[in-house]
N, C-alpha and C positions, 0 to 999 in steps of 0.2 A: 504494500500500500504506500503510495507516495506521501510525502510530508504534507502536501496541500490537502490530500484526501483525509489525512488524520486530523488536520485542523478543522476541516468541514465537519468531521464526525464529532469533534469536541463541541462545536457550536450547536450541532443537532441535539446532543445530549443536554447541553446547558438550557436550550430553549424548551426541550421536553420536560426537564426537571422544573423549570420555572412555571410551565403551564400546568403540569399534572401534580406536582408534589409541594411546591412552595406555598406557604401560608400567606395570606394577604399582609400580615404585619412583618414579614421577613424581607430582608434585602435580596436583590437579584443574586443568582448564583454566579460564582466566578470560576474560571478555568485556571489550571496550573499546568504549565508545560515544563517538564524536566528534561534537560539536554545533557548528554554525556560530553558533548563538545559544543560550546556556544558559538555558532556562526551567525554573527549579527545580520548579515545580508539575508540568509535563509529565513531567520526569524522575522525580520522586518517585512520581507516579501510575503511570507505565509500569513502574517497578521495585518497586512495593508488593508485599510478600509474598515477594519474592525471597530465596532463601538462597544463590544462586550469587554468587561474587565478581565484581563488574562495576565497572570504572572508567569514570567519566564526566568528560569534559574539553571545554572550549570551545576552538575553534581558529579561526585565520584564515589565509588564504592570500594573502599580499601579492603584488600584481602590480607588477612594476617599472614605473617611470614611462614608459620607452620603449615598453613593450608597451601601456600604457594609451593613449598618444598614437596608436600604430599602429591599435589597435582603433577608436578614435574616428574617425580619418581614414578607415579602411575603411568604417565605417558611414555616414559622411557622403557618401562618394563612391559608395556602393552596391556596393562590392566585398565579396564574402562569401568567407571562407576555409574 
């Protein structure tokens, strides 16, 4: 699925949530996009023309050193988890 399609899907679910679930006294739903690598051009183009509040943030998921060593050893020995 292309990044633009994913953005359209986020808007679809935000609109559906606001229409079907949100209570009258609640604020509009917001979307959050987590990016492993924040490419400003891609994010700007994907969200161009958007009026919905969407947060964009870069994230990383650190793997503990012990797990890295186990993964490498498993790959080298041919073991698959």
